[in-house]
N, C-alpha and C positions, 0 to 999 in steps of 0.2 A: 504494499500498500504506499503511495508517494506521500511524503510530507509536505501538505499544501502550505500549512502555516506554522511557525513555531511558537506563536503566542499560545499559552496554554488554553485560554478560552476560546480561540478560534477552533482548535483541534476539538474541543467539547461541544462547541455548536456545530462544527461539521458533522460530527456523529449523530446529531439529532435528526439530520435531514436524509432521509432514505435515498440512496444511491448518490449521495453528493460525491462521493470519490469513485463512483462506478462510471469511468469516462470509456466512450469508445473510441475505437481507432479513428484517425483523421478520415474525413468524409472522402469520398471519391472525388469531390470537386477539389478539394486541397491537393489531390495527387495528380489533377490535370495539370500539363504545363503551364505556368503563369506567364503572363505577358512580361517581355523584358523590361527590367526597371529603368528608369530615366537616370542617365549618369549623373544629373546634377542632384538627384534626390539621395543624399548621402547622410550618413550617421558618423560623427566625429566624437571621440571622447573628449571631455572637459575635466576641469578639476575635480577632484574626488571629495566626498563628503567626509567631515572628520569622523563620524560614526556611522558604520553599517546599520542600516534601519529599513524596515518595512511596515506596513500598515500605518504609515505616518500621513501628513498632510503637507501639501505645497501649495502656497498662496502668492500670487503675484501682488506686489505691494505698489503703492502710488508713486514710488520712485524708480521703478522698474526693476527693482530688485526681488529676488524669490525668497520666501521665507519657509523653511523646512522645519516641522515641528514633531517631536515625539516620535511614537512607534515603537517597535521592538527590535532588538539586535540579533535575533535569531537564536539566542539561548535561553529564551524565557525571560529576559530582563525587559523591563520596561524603561523607555528613556524619557528623561524630563529635558534633556538637551535640545536646544534649537540652533539653527545655523542659517546665514545668508548667502545667498549666490549672486555675485555681481555680474550681470552678462558681460559689461564692458571689459573687465579683467579675466573673466571666466574662471574665477576663484571663490573660494567658499570662506567665510570666517565666521566664528561664533558669535552668538549674541545672547540675550539673557534667557535663562532656563525657566521652564514652566513651574508654576507653584506646585503643580501636581503632576507627576509622570502619567502618561497617558498614550493608549494606541486604540486604534478603531474609532476614533472621534471625528470631530467636523471642525473645520477652520473656515471662517467666513470673513471676508473683507467688508467692514462696515463703511457707511458714507464718510466718516470722519477720517478714515484712512487706518483706523485700528483693526485689529484681527480678533475675533471671538472664537475661542477655542471651547467645545461644549462636549462633556458627557466622555464616552469610551470607557476603557477598563484599564486595570493595573493589577498588580499582585495582590491588592487588598481587596479586589472585587470590581463591580459595574460601579460607574461613577454618574453623579448628577452634578457636579461642580462645574463651574465654567470661569474662565479668566480672559483677561484682555491684553494683547501686545500693543505697545505703543511704538512705532518705529522711530519717533524722535528720541526717546529714551533708551530703546532697546531692552525695555523690561516689561515683565508681566505682572498684573495685579489682579486679584480675585475680583469677581463680579458676582452678583446673585447667582445662586445654583438653580438648575432646573426643577421643575415641580416633579419630575420622574426620572429615576436612575435609568440609563440607556447608553447602549452602544449598538454600532452597526446601523444606526439611524441615517437621516439625511437633513440637511439644513439648506434653505434656500432665501436668498436675499431678495425680498420684494421690492417693487418701485417706490415704496413709501419708506423704505430703509429699515423696515422691521425683518427678522429672521424667523422663518417658519421651520420648526423641527418636528419631524414626523416619524413615527414607527420606532423600529429598533427592538433591542432584546435586553432583559436582565434575567438574573438566575431565580428571582422570586416570582416574577409574573409571567416569564416565558416571552413569546413574541408580543408586542405592543401594537396597539391600534390608536394609542394616544398621541396627541400633538400639542404642541404649546408654541407661543411665540415670544421671542425676545424684543422687547421695545426699547427700540434707540430712540432717544439719546437717555431715556431714565435709567437704562440699565436694570430692568425688571422682567419677569417672566410671567405670562398668564396662560392658561390653558384655552385650547379651543376644542371644538367638537372631535370626537374620535373618528377615524376612519372606519369604513365599513369592515375591512379586513385587517387582522393583526399581521404584521410584516416585518422583517429585517432584510437587509442586502439589496434592497429594492433602489430605483432610481427616482429622482425628483428634478424636473425640468420647469423652469419658468419659461411659459409661453408667450408669444408677441402681444397676446390680450392682457397680460398681467397676472394670468392664473397659473397655478402650479399642477403639474400632471405627475402623479405617483404611479409607477408602473412595476408589476412583477415584484420579485423578492420571494423570500421564503417564510412559509406559516407551518403551523403544527402539522398539517398534511403534507408538507412538501413545497416544491417551487409553486408558485401561484400564477394564474393568468387574468388576473383582474387588474384594472386600472382606476384611478379615482383622481378627481379634479377638486382642488381647492380655490374657490373663487374670491378669497379675501374674508368670507364670512362662514360658509360652510363646506362640506364635503359633499360631492355628488359623483355618481357612477360616470366613467371616462366615455361611456357608450358600449360599443361591442367589446367582448374579451379579447385580450390578447390573442394572436393566432397560435403562440407557443407559451406555455408556462415556463418562466425562466427567473434565475436570480444570479446575482454577480455578473450582471450584463452591463452595458453602457446605453446612454440615452443622449443624443445630441440633437439639439434645436439647429435646423438647418437655415439657410438664408431666406427659403420660401416659406417659413413659419411651420413646416412639418418636423416631425421628430423621427429619427432613425434609431431604431434598438438594434444592437448588435452583440452577438455571442451570449456568453451566459450558458446555463446548464439547466437541466431537470433530470429526473430519473432514467432518462434515455440517454443522456450525454449532452453534448453541445447542440445548441439549437440554431435554426436558421434566423435570418433577419427579418425585420418588419417596419413598417412605417406605421406612426400615428399621425391622422389626419385631424387637426383641431376644428376645422369649419365643419366636417362632416360628423366628428366624433366617433370615428372607427379606427380600428386597426386593421392594416393590409399586409399581405406577404411581401417580402422583399428579397426574392431569391435564397441562395445557399446560406448568405452570412458569413460571419467571421467564426472560425472554427477553435474559439477558446473562450475561458471566463478568466477573471481577475487580470484583464487587459485594460489599457487606457484607449480613450476616443478623444481626439482633439480637432476641433474645427479650425482649418487653417483659413488665412486672410484670403485666398482664392476660392473659397467656397468647398474644397475638398476635405473629407474627414480623414485623419491620419489614426489608423488602428495599430496599435503596437504591443507585442509581447504577449503574456498570458499564460495560461496552463490548460493543456488538454491530456494527453496520456503521458505528457511531461512538460518541463519548463521551456517556453518557446521563445524565439529571437524574431519570427516573422514580424513583418510589417506591410500593410497594406493601405491603398489609397482609394477611399470610397467618393464616386462622383455622383453627388445627388441629382444633378443636372440630367442624368440619363437614366434615372428611375422611369417604371418600376423596376426594371432589372437592377441587380445589386451593382454591377459595374465596379468591381474591385479590381484593382491591378498591384500585383506585388511590387514592392519597392525594395531598395537596400535593406538588408536585415540590420537589426540591432547588433552592436558590438559584443553585448552581453545577453544571453537568454534571461528573462526575467519575468516575475509576476508578483502583484501587490505592489508595484512600484507607482509613482506619480508622474504626470506628464503636465507641463505648463507652457502655455504659448506666450513666448516673450514678445516685446515690443518690436522686436526686429523681424517677427514673423517666425523665427525659428522655434523649435519646441524643444524644451529641457525634459528629458527623462532623469529620475533620479532614484537610486535604491531599489527595493523589493528584494524578493527571494530569488536565487539563482539556481541553476541546475542541481546544485548539491543539497539545497534545502537551507542553506546559509543565507543571511541577508547581506545584501551587497551595499558597499560604498561607493560604487562606481557611478558616474552620471555620464550622460552623452546628450549631443545635440543633433537634431534633425534639421537638415538645411534644404527646403524646398527648392525645386527648380523655378519656382516663381516667388523666390525670396524677395520681398519688397513689393509684393503684390502686383506688379505689371504685367499684364499679359495681352498679346496682339488681339485686336478685335475687328480684324479684316480691312479692306482698303475703300475708300470712296473712289467715285469714277474720275474725279478730278484731284491734281495735287494742288493745294492752295495755302495761303497765308493771307493774314489781314482780314479775315471772314469774321463772322459772329455765329455763336451757338446759343440756342435758347431752348430751355425746357419748356415745352408746352403742357397745358393742363391735363392732356390726354396721356402724359408719361413719354410722349416722344420727343426727340431734339431735333429742332429745326437749324440747319447749318445752312447759311446764306452768303452769297458775294465773295469778295475777296479777290486776290490777284492770283491767277491760275496758269498751270500747264494741265493739257488733257494727259490721258493714260498713254499716248503716243509721243508725248514730249513737245507737243506744240503750244506756243506761248498764246495764251488767251487774253493777256491783259487783265484789266479788271472783269469781273464777271457778274452776270445776273443769276447764275446757277443756284438753285436751291434744292436741298435734300433732307430727306426725314430718316433719323436713326431711331429702330425700335429696339429698346433694351431687352424685351421679352424675348424677340426672335433672333436679336443681334444681327439684323439685316438693315440695309439702306434701300430706300426708295425715292424716286424722283417726285417732286412736287412742283406746282406752277413756277415758272422763272420770274424774277422781280422785273419791275417795268424798266430799271435803270441799272446799268452797269455800275458798280461801286464796290470800293475796298476801303478798309479802315472805317467804317462807318459804325453806328451804335444800333442795337436791337433791344428792345424792351417790351417785356410781356404785360400788357394791359389788363385791369381787371376784368374786361370782357373776353378775355382768352385771346384777342388778337395780339399781333406782334407789330410794333411801331419801328420800322427802319428809318433811320434820318442821317444825311449828310454823307461825308466820305470823300474818297477821292475818285473822279470819274475817268472815263477811257481817253478822253482827250486832254489829260494832264490838267485838269481844273478841279477846284474844290465844289461840292455840291451842296445845294441848299434844299434840294427837294427831299420829300419824306414820302413813305408808302406804308401801307398796312397789309399784313397778311392775315388771311383768315383760314383757320385750320379745318373748319367745317367744309369750306368749299375748295381749300388748296389753292386760292388764287389771291392775287395782290390787286390792290387799288390805291390811287393817289391818295396821299393826306396832307396836300397842300406844301407850301415852301417855308421854311425858316427865313428870317429877315436876312440872315447872313450865312454864307456858303461856310462849311466847317469841315475839318480833318483833324483828328487827335482829339476830340472833344468828349465830353461825358453825358450820359442821359440817366435819370434816376427818377424812377416812378415814386411819387410822394403818397403820403397816406390818403390825400383826397383823391387819388386816382390820376391826377394830373402828371406830366413829365417835365422835369426840369432839364434843360440842355444847358452845359456851361463850357466856355471857352472854345478851344480849337483854333487852327489857323493863327491869326494874330488879334483875336477879338477878345475884348473884355465885356462884351454884352452877353447876357443870358436871356433864355427865352423859355416859355411855357406852352406845351401842346395840351390841350383841354379835349379828350376823346368824346365827350358828350356833345361838344360843339362842333369837333372836327377843325379847331382852328388854333393858329399860334398866336401868342401875345408876349409883350416885353416881360421881363423878370428883373429889370435893372441891370446895374453894372458891378463888375467885381471892383473891390477896394483897390486890390494891387496889380492892376494892370492884367495884361493877357496872360492866359495859361494854356499850355499844351502837353499832352502827356501828364496830366494830373490825374487824381482820383477824386471821386464825390461818393459819399458815404451817407445813407440814411441812418440818422440815429433813431434811438428809442424814443425820444422827445418829439420825433417828426421833423426835425431840422436837418439840414444837410450839410456835412462838413467836406469843404473842398481843400485839398492839401498838395503841396508839391507841384511840380511841373514848370518848365521854363526857368527853372533857378530859384524859385520863390521860396524865401524861408518862412513866410508869413502864412498861415492858414485863416480860412474864414468860413462864415456860418451863413446859410441861407434859411430864413423863417418863413416857411408858408403862410402863417397866420397873419403876418404884418407885410410880407412881399418885400422884406428888407435883408440886408447884408450887414454883418457885423464881424469884429474881429475875433478869430478863432485860436490866438495865440501863437508865439513863434515857435515852430519846429525846432527840434534839436539838429536836424540836417535839412538840407533843401532838395529832395530827390526829385527825380524825373525817371519815367519808365519803371516805376515802382508799382505796388500793389498795396491796397488798403482793405482789411477785413474786419467785419464787426464781429467782435468775440462775444459768446455768451454772457459774461459779465457786463456788457455794454461799452467796454472799451474799444478803441480802434487800434489795429495793429498795422502799422506802415512800415514796409520792408522793401530792401533792395534799391539800386539806383544805376542810372546809365552813365554817370559822370567820371567813373574810374575810381581809383584807389584814393582815399581809403573807403570810398563810398558804397561799393557793390553790396557789401553784405551787412551794412548799417540797418538797424531797426529801432523802432520807437513806438510808444503807445500814447494815445490821446485818451484823456479822462474827461469825459463830458461833465460830469458832476462838478469838477474843478476847474475845468477850461485850461488844463496844462498839457504839456507834452513832456515824457521822460523817456530816456533809453531805455532799452531792453537787451537782451543777450544778441550778439550778431550772428548771423546766419553761418552754417558751416561752410558755405561756398557764395561768394560773391554773384550775383545775378541780377539781371534786368530783362524786361520784356518776357517775364515769365508768368506761370498762372499761380493764384493762390486760391485755395477752396477750403471752405469750413466744413470739416468732416461730421458725420453724426456723433462722433465720440469727443467733440469739442475741440480737437487739435486742428491746425491749419496745414494743409499739404501744400508746399511750394515745389513746383516742378518745372525742370527745364530751364530755358532762357538763355542768355548770353553773358559773357563776361570777358572783356578784353578781347582776346582774339578766339575764345573757345565758345563753340555751340555745346550746350550741356544736355547730357543725360540724367545727372543727378536729381535727386528729390530729397526733401527733408521735411519734418514735422516741427511745427511749434507747440509747445505745452504752455498754454497761458497761466497755469497755475503755478508752475514751477519757473516760468519765462526761460525756458530752454529750448535749443534747437537740437534734434537728433537726426541723423541720417536714416532714410528709409531706402527701398530699393530702387535701383535705376530704372529709368524709362527703357524701352525696347530700342527708342530711337531718339537721337539727340534732336531738340527741337525748340525753336523761339517763335514768337508771333504766333503761336498756336491758340487754341482754345480748350477750356476744361470744364466740364459740366457735371455737377453732382446729380446722379439718376436717383430716382425714387427707391431703388435697392439700398442705396446707400455707397453705391461704387461710382467711380469718378471716370468719364469719357473724355480723352485727350484726342483731339482731331487736327490734322494738318500741321502747319508751320513751316519753317525754314531751317534746313539742317547744316547750312554752311556751303554745301554743294549744290543743292537743289531744294525745291519746294516739294514736299512729301505729300502723298495720299493716304499714308498710313494712319491707323487710328489704334488706341489701346485703352486697356481698362484697368484702373487701379482698384485693388480689392482691400479696403482698410481692415486693420485688425478689429475683431468684434468688439463692440463696445459693452463693458459691464452696464447692466441695467442700472442706472443711477451709481456710476461710477464716481470713486472719491473726487476725481477731477472735476466733473460736471458739477458736483454737489458743492465743492468750494467755491466754483465760480458763481452759482447761484447765490451763495451766501454773501458773495461779495457786492452784489447789486444794492 
């Protein structure tokens, strides 16, 4: 009989379940020749843990480090020690020890950045104690104890910051149906209604609608095929039963909102995979699945799920990538094997997109102190998204109300390399199908124009550079319903390098461009243009304009201007916005979740290209923030769903950039992320409804490109500490 776990209570619990250790041989599916692994999907060893451990927890902290806590050392000893992994240095260092040694517990990152460790077991028995880790001090302090002693339970952070603990096992009550909530920030527990089934070693998954799905697990009669939903108030049946009874499996929330259940076992051995469809409330089969239990499943930024290690008839080093986009087939492809076969380990997605696997039990049954990193072929999250019919730059990209992206105009080459000069071409990108389709052409050939989505769903295109070498005053409207363009009058001044901002009242403010200090407004209701006064500080070109939460518009930089200014739609007047730290041009401006504005980049050369600063509307002041990792101008900046800002591509000195980086507004730091497939500047970047970013076209230094690519952000924690802190700053 193989030794699955060396913690005494695991062995005792394992013997409770009929057939728990009765594993079948690997399925025929596993014996079929696997797909050839991608060369870039590799595992590499990283620094070793100070202590061999299994049945521990690993938590990604708000500073990007990983906190590993407790567990068993493989000789029946329970650990109080904790250690930190630093992804930058790839080293481990000790941190404060737990108040109480524990294994088979849970660890939950709270909105304030602390970590809640709850329950578990040790040599004294099962635990109801809980404690908090403070990353600032590196110390643990006791917090209120749970109402129920439990191990092998689940803990789920809800959108409101509370933690739902469900199920588990203890020696007096056996399998538990009870559930309770840790109330953050009061630090107290209170019970909630019981689940219909008593269970341990189940999964709990926070769904997109804020509900928690509990699935499978082990009960007094063996592995369970039931699922339940907690909606914040009561428990309800999840709908149809699971296709297979299972415990010690994984459940992964996919980008489309469905849940993939993989691996696990019942009395017949390891079981096939299945989906849970929250909209329909049903479980459905998902092919042969993953032939192991006690493995890990990690959603990668590219939407694939990395399944690694586990136990079947022995300890496994296998790893598979599951492509949910190709469901209902399981569509796994084997990738490079782990350096060490292991089960009962942890897997943590790092900010870099790499996956840190640490500890667990090895083939000999002893706990491991080794750790390794999985580096995906799409590290950094950029993947090709096909090509458009035209190579272009100086175009616009607008997310329509129907979820499609309208790309219009620009200076183009066709796919045969013929120069088209300025273009009136318009195309639609459908993120659902990943395809491009033609739509009606613009009335006028133009590049470096503006495009603004109106409240009525139409798109206003204004100004730009025309085919005869002149600046344009004309404007036109795109109607997505009809796929056609109609004239929208003309501005009072021809403009190029201007900005267009939709105001809270639905009008569009156009500012600067060419050599004009005049601003004007477009009124969609009247279909007419009117004056919006003059800028205080002369003309601006290649500046930015940002709509603030107050409804005012911040105009910054351009043409060497150090002064910023504000437009107030309520009074129709301009006022001083304060002196900037720098006087950028070719920069970007991004409204952050805390209401501040990040201005970064510059086209004026050293030391400007990597400078960044913050505008605080509440104080009307500018302050410097951390400089970018790379100087860049004429790049794109996109606010991601996780609250970070993605800066991609651009130009610096004589270099066209493939690099990209992320700005963390809480910590005011920049960190590199994966590089673009194609170096590009003067491209567009559009945040899609699925949270991904579409980059289109641009200039590469040698030619104008028709390539497109998709950035897949790291999954954001529901109410992650960074977002929470930003909200508190408001």
